SEBA-30760 format. One record per residue (C-alpha): x, y, z; residue in one letter. Coordinates in steps of 0.02 Angstrom, whole numbers, padded with zeros to 5 digits, always signed. Layout:
XYZA
...
END
This chain:
+04954+02369+01457M
+05122+02326+01514N
+05155+02119+01532I
+05242+02127+01715K
+05395+02001+01734I
+05470+01923+01856D
+05636+01849+01768Q
+05735+01791+01928R
+05862+01653+01916R
+05797+01464+01971C
+05771+01445+02142G
+05751+01628+02196A
+05573+01624+02265G
+05463+01690+02115K
+05327+01566+02143T
+05309+01596+02330T
+05346+01769+02347S
+05278+01831+02160T
+05152+01729+02107L
+05071+01651+02267Y
+05053+01836+02321Q
+04991+01903+02185H
+04846+01751+02179I
+04827+01782+02349D
+04783+01971+02331R
+04663+01919+02200C
+04555+01799+02314I
+04561+01931+02425A
+04477+02049+02315L
+04384+01911+02224N
+04475+01949+02063Q
+04434+01807+01926P
+04605+01733+01880T
+04673+01617+01752L
+04839+01525+01803I
+04927+01450+01659V
+05068+01317+01696V
+05179+01229+01617P
+05125+01035+01645S
+04994+00945+01727I
+05112+00893+01855K
+05124+01072+01916L
+04937+01097+01921Q
+04929+00978+02053G
+05068+01075+02154Q
+04944+01242+02135Y
+04781+01138+02199Q
+04888+01061+02333Q
+04883+01255+02378R
+04712+01311+02321Y
+04596+01174+02354P
+04447+01288+02270D
+04561+01289+02110L
+04468+01197+01953I
+04585+01117+01846V
+04573+01078+01680V
+04687+00970+01556N
+04681+00806+01450S
+04668+00693+01593E
+04487+00755+01676N
+04421+00812+01517T
+04411+00733+01328P
+04547+00824+01227E
+04431+00883+01097S
+04317+00967+01252S
+04457+01051+01326V
+04428+01205+01247N
+04255+01217+01270K
+04259+01168+01462A
+04383+01339+01492I
+04287+01442+01403I
+04127+01384+01493Q
+04212+01415+01668L
+04258+01586+01605M
+04075+01623+01561M
+04000+01583+01727Y
+04176+01684+01783A
+04224+01551+01901R
+04368+01642+02015P
+04512+01534+02012L
+04549+01418+01843I
+04732+01331+01799C
+04753+01274+01631I
+04924+01212+01552T
+05022+01318+01427H
+04979+01193+01274Q
+04780+01237+01306S
+04809+01419+01339F
+04889+01445+01163L
+04737+01338+01085L
+04590+01447+01200L
+04475+01533+01081Q
+04459+01734+01110D
+04309+01746+01225V
+04219+01899+01287E
+04242+01867+01473Q
+04449+01867+01466K
+04433+02060+01506H
+04367+02018+01665Q
+04516+01901+01713Y
+04694+01935+01773V
+04803+01817+01687L
+04959+01723+01779I
+05079+01630+01671I
+05190+01533+01770D
+05374+01499+01658E
+05359+01579+01488S
+05266+01494+01339L
+05369+01377+01236D
+05277+01314+01066N
+05250+01497+01016L
+05323+01443+00851Y
+05309+01260+00782V
+05353+01162+00638K
+05241+01021+00597L
+05256+00861+00486A
+05087+00837+00404V
+05019+00686+00331P
+04997+00708+00142T
+04812+00627+00153Y
+04727+00564+00298H
+04602+00403+00294N
+04438+00447+00348N
+04383+00258+00331G
+04310+00266+00156L
+04415+00375+00034V
+04585+00476+00050K
+04561+00659+00077V
+04703+00774+00012F
+04753+00911+00117W
+04720+01034-00006E
+04529+01018+00003N
+04569+01087+00189H
+04677+01242+00120F
+04649+01417+00085S
+04819+01490+00007L
+04854+01685+00044I
+04999+01692-00098S
+05133+01810-00141T
+05216+01848-00290P
+05373+01788-00259E
+05289+01600-00184F
+05202+01602-00355D
+05346+01645-00464Y
+05457+01491-00360A
+05298+01382-00385L
+05287+01419-00565A
+05485+01403-00589N
+05564+01252-00516P
+05736+01195-00548T
+05758+01030-00634V
+05891+00916-00606S
+05870+00749-00709G
+05706+00702-00711N
+05659+00780-00535K
+05584+00964-00510L
+05636+01048-00349S
+05547+01201-00286Y
+05596+01324-00169S
+05605+01292+00010N
+05645+01486+00074S
+05486+01563-00002D
+05327+01554+00100F
+05137+01604+00075A
+05013+01593+00227V
+04875+01468+00225V
+04727+01476+00315E
+04664+01276+00372V
+04478+01253+00368V
+04409+01168+00490N
+04283+01048+00389S
+04322+00863+00417S
+04183+00772+00506E
+04336+00614+00521D
+04313+00601+00733E
+04497+00526+00732I
+04533+00703+00643C
+04442+00808+00737V
+04504+00742+00894N
+04707+00751+00849S
+04806+00887+00935R
+04892+00918+00783Q
+04735+00947+00677Y
+04647+01062+00822Q
+04826+01163+00824Q
+04817+01186+00618M
+04638+01234+00635T
+04672+01364+00780S
+04646+01524+00753K
+04783+01571+00869N
+04892+01530+00761Y
+04961+01591+00568T
+05031+01441+00461W
+05163+01459+00326Y
+05200+01339+00181I
+05355+01347+00051S
+05315+01283-00131P
+05404+01129-00116D
+05277+01063+00025D
+05152+01142-00054Y
+05174+01040-00204K
+05186+00888-00095T
+05025+00913-00011M
+04945+00941-00197Q
+05018+00800-00270T
+05054+00672-00115G
+05221+00650-00187R
+05283+00601-00008A
+05198+00546+00149D
+05216+00725+00236Y
+05234+00895+00206F
+05289+01034+00324T
+05209+01185+00392L
+05273+01335+00502F
+05188+01404+00651G
+05186+01565+00732I
+05052+01607+00865V
+04965+01772+00834K
+04957+01919+00979A
+04778+01898+01004Q
+04809+01765+01126V
+04907+01893+01250M
+04775+02034+01206L
+04626+02094+01312G
+04660+02018+01482W
+04635+02128+01631Q
+04814+02129+01679S
+04969+01985+01639I
+05091+01939+01771L
+05233+01819+01703I
+05376+01733+01819A
+05507+01646+01705A
+05696+01630+01760A
+05797+01724+01632A
+05635+01786+01533F
+05747+01890+01415E
+05834+01738+01331F
+05686+01647+01293T
+05576+01623+01146K
+05428+01711+01230M
+05527+01864+01264S
+05576+01879+01070H
+05411+01836+01015W
+05321+01990+01119L
+05450+02091+01033A
+05392+02035+00866L
+05217+02067+00918Q
+05272+02239+00968E
+05186+02210+01145L
+05269+02290+01305P
+05344+02207+01444T
+05409+02278+01616Q
+05541+02189+01738T
+05483+02201+01917L
+05591+02313+02047D
+05722+02185+02095G
+05670+02062+01979C
+05800+02046+01856Q
+05890+01897+01792F
+06077+01894+01869T
+06190+01745+01837G
+06236+01611+01947H
+06412+01616+02051S
+06399+01433+02114N
+06563+01321+02078T
+06507+01261+01895V
+06621+01151+01782T
+06560+01140+01594I
+06651+00988+01506H
+06589+01000+01322Y
+06628+00886+01176A
+06757+00978+01063D
+06644+01004+00898I
+06559+01145+00839S
+06392+01095+00825L
+06287+00940+00878W
+06139+00890+00785S
+06036+00740+00729L
+06075+00768+00553S
+06269+00758+00589K
+06230+00579+00686Q
+06141+00529+00522R
+06275+00591+00402S
+06426+00549+00500Q
+06376+00391+00601K
+06548+00328+00609D
+06629+00467+00679Y
+06481+00519+00807V
+06480+00363+00853D
+06674+00359+00899S
+06643+00539+00995Y
+06498+00464+01085E
+06616+00324+01149Q
+06745+00460+01187Q
+06632+00566+01268T
+06539+00419+01369D
+06724+00354+01425A
+06754+00550+01507Y
+06599+00551+01582I
+06621+00374+01664N
+06776+00430+01716N
+06715+00570+01816I
+06551+00518+01890I
+06605+00339+01919Q
+06449+00293+02021H
+06369+00431+02086Q
+06183+00496+02063H
+06159+00620+01913F
+06034+00697+01809I
+06023+00634+01616A
+05951+00723+01486L
+05955+00619+01298R
+05871+00620+01146N
+05757+00470+01111K
+05862+00394+00999N
+05999+00408+01112K
+06050+00234+01221A
+06105+00252+01409K
+06300+00223+01375C
+06339+00281+01562I
+06424+00128+01645S
+06328+00205+01826S
+06163+00215+01719A
+06086+00114+01876S
+06115+00298+01965H
+06039+00410+01852E
+05879+00510+01865H
+05828+00542+01683V
+05720+00688+01638V
+05615+00743+01494G
+05618+00908+01386H
+05487+00994+01521N
+05566+00980+01691V
+05461+01135+01760H
+05410+01101+01924G
+05541+00948+01948L
+05585+01017+02126N
+05617+00822+02202D
+05749+00805+02339P
+05830+00659+02227K
+05870+00805+02096F
+05932+00930+02217A
+06077+00790+02278S
+06131+00757+02103C
+06311+00865+02080A
+06316+00794+01892H
+06199+00834+01735V
+06228+00751+01581V
+06144+00828+01427I
+06158+00702+01280Q
+06009+00806+01184S
+06007+00893+01020A
+05883+01023+01002L
+05967+01118+00859N
+05843+01173+00724L
+05851+01124+00544D
+05919+01244+00433K
+05739+01273+00338Q
+05643+01309+00503F
+05804+01424+00573E
+05793+01519+00422A
+05606+01548+00419F
+05629+01597+00601L
+05770+01704+00555R
+05657+01800+00426A
+05513+01840+00523R
+05598+01898+00678F
+05747+01978+00601I
+05651+02146+00545S
+05590+02168+00741A
+05734+02105+00836I
+05902+02144+00726P
+06012+02052+00853E
+05926+01881+00791L
+06077+01915+00665M
+06187+01847+00762Q
+06165+01658+00740E
+06171+01589+00911D
+06022+01678+00980C
+05895+01575+00903I
+05993+01440+00974A
+05979+01507+01136Q
+05803+01538+01140M
+05772+01367+01060H
+05886+01250+01169C
+05981+01319+01285V
+05852+01389+01422N
+05789+01220+01427L
+05961+01160+01464F
+05995+01298+01595Y
+05823+01228+01673Q
+05875+01055+01672V
+06048+01104+01762I
+05939+01215+01893M
+05861+01030+01969R
+06023+00976+02025S
+06122+01029+02200S
+06141+01221+02115L
+05944+01228+02172R
+06031+01231+02349N
+06192+01323+02331G
+06315+01187+02304G
+06414+01152+02139G
+06391+01039+01981C
+06494+00963+01836D
+06387+00976+01677V
+06437+00881+01509F
+06352+00945+01330V
+06385+00896+01173M
+06453+01045+01078D
+06548+01208+01096R
+06405+01323+01047R
+06304+01257+01200V
+06440+01276+01331A
+06482+01434+01268R
+06307+01500+01281L
+06278+01426+01455L
+06413+01567+01525L
+06270+01678+01512T
+06186+01583+01645Y
+06350+01542+01736F
+06465+01669+01689P
+06591+01606+01828Q
+06603+01424+01754A
+06738+01335+01707N
+06746+01270+01540L
+06834+01108+01507V
+06858+01009+01332A
+06842+00837+01334I
+07002+00766+01249P
+06945+00713+01090M
+06997+00625+00918T
+06913+00739+00774S
+06813+00669+00631P
+06972+00707+00500Q
+07090+00635+00611S
+06984+00476+00632L
+06969+00486+00431L
+07158+00508+00427N
+07183+00357+00534Q
+07064+00249+00435T
+07149+00292+00252N
+07313+00266+00322A
+07265+00091+00421K
+07194+00061+00236K
+07322+00113+00134A
+07440-00004+00244A
+07340-00148+00214K
+07328-00117+00031Q
+07520-00116+00017S
+07541-00249+00136K
+07415-00362+00004W
+07511-00282-00141Q
+07687-00360-00082Q
+07619-00516-00040Q
+07523-00521-00220L
+07708-00495-00306T
+07785-00616-00199E
+07649-00753-00256L
+07650-00705-00439L
+07844-00694-00443D
+07847-00881-00368K
+07698-00923-00500Q
+07862-00888-00633T
+07972-01016-00553R
+07848-01159-00501R
+07687-01193-00488A
+07592-01131-00348L
+07523-01257-00210T
+07340-01258-00180D
+07345-01158-00020A
+07458-01013-00131E
+07332-01024-00242R
+07208-01006-00134G
+07272-00847-00062K
+07321-00785-00242L
+07133-00790-00261H
+07089-00711-00108R
+07230-00565-00111L
+07150-00527-00296R
+06989-00512-00217K
+07039-00401-00102K
+07135-00304-00219L
+06981-00276-00324G
+07088-00364-00471I
+06980-00466-00602T
+07081-00602-00695V
+07004-00656-00874R
+07002-00829-00907T
+07017-00860-01100S
+06859-00993-01144S
END
């Protein structure tokens, strides 16, 4: 079974000319159809067009019962059902799926995930270690890494690069645990979960509050349907495209539905650093703060008091002076076609979605056998974050054929956006580099040290010729303290 794809660019009419027409044909043929969309907001748009559509989500059904409600509807062969991406990835295998046409609006996102799992949970009576819920499917490499930690001082360190498969046994009766979306995800048979020796040891001993699990969705979620149609802009650059290749599930782009880059007038302004990441923000805070001040000043100068779209990290405060004119969006913008966005000719992306090194290494190790081009470092970055940035940018005036100024936080994002806007102009934001800032700081510090040393020398010279005044003795004490000079007094 080939999975049919419409991957025309944003604003090309995929929803109306492909999805709606396909749904209309299914209705005319009395063909049961399951529609999968990225958000509850988008479910509402579909329900406006199709009043008989049955919508299931966490707003109209208890969180722990969503899966059961969808299965029940399919068992009764309800003709038109709409669920979210999140619910679809947790949907248990159901025999009736072979009767249904599957339509997916936008590519599935959480096909691989990283979970920070509490080492223990409190069921109200006792603390239960997760080890009691785990079944480990080990490998020789994993066992060797677990048995041969490295020793640093009094601390044992275990490998973070060898992984074993774990199955999470759904045996908890704790209501808080069972109703948790994370627990549902961990116990879902749709995911294969992996753990490193280091995290396995943490889970066993409780030496830290959290351990990490990595998960990849199994192919079974896409198998057994009568047919599958996906509409997603630039699908070939998405996580789902690479995941389908990994699972050896063939796809076919519909005639005339290939992705082509935009020819609009786009200027991409980028901070002239190689990579913007949360780890860099933590480890080089002083210099990153300076970067942000410089980019904010540059953006303010261009935007002035015009309306703009803003995407930020949760920890990034509003630093743009015209913040009252901003329209903030989250990391799921599918279906946001409000005219207030389309009137914006500026998009500010101050977000870091770069994977940490362990997660990127994990993905590379799994995808590389099926997709050799992932040897290129940029490919994972493109499917993980840049495709999202493209979606955010296309909420702007570009959707109506206008031009746009886009502001991003590093060179890599700017370069990868050329995939979507091949004729864009790249403009580096004038900035002082961290090394230059460090050199300037050191030079200022050295100048101060030299000045203090000179003043100290002059005071000590005076002291050899006469008694110092109270003010001079106070100054001498302060200078010695600044220069870190300790004077021992005889007892």
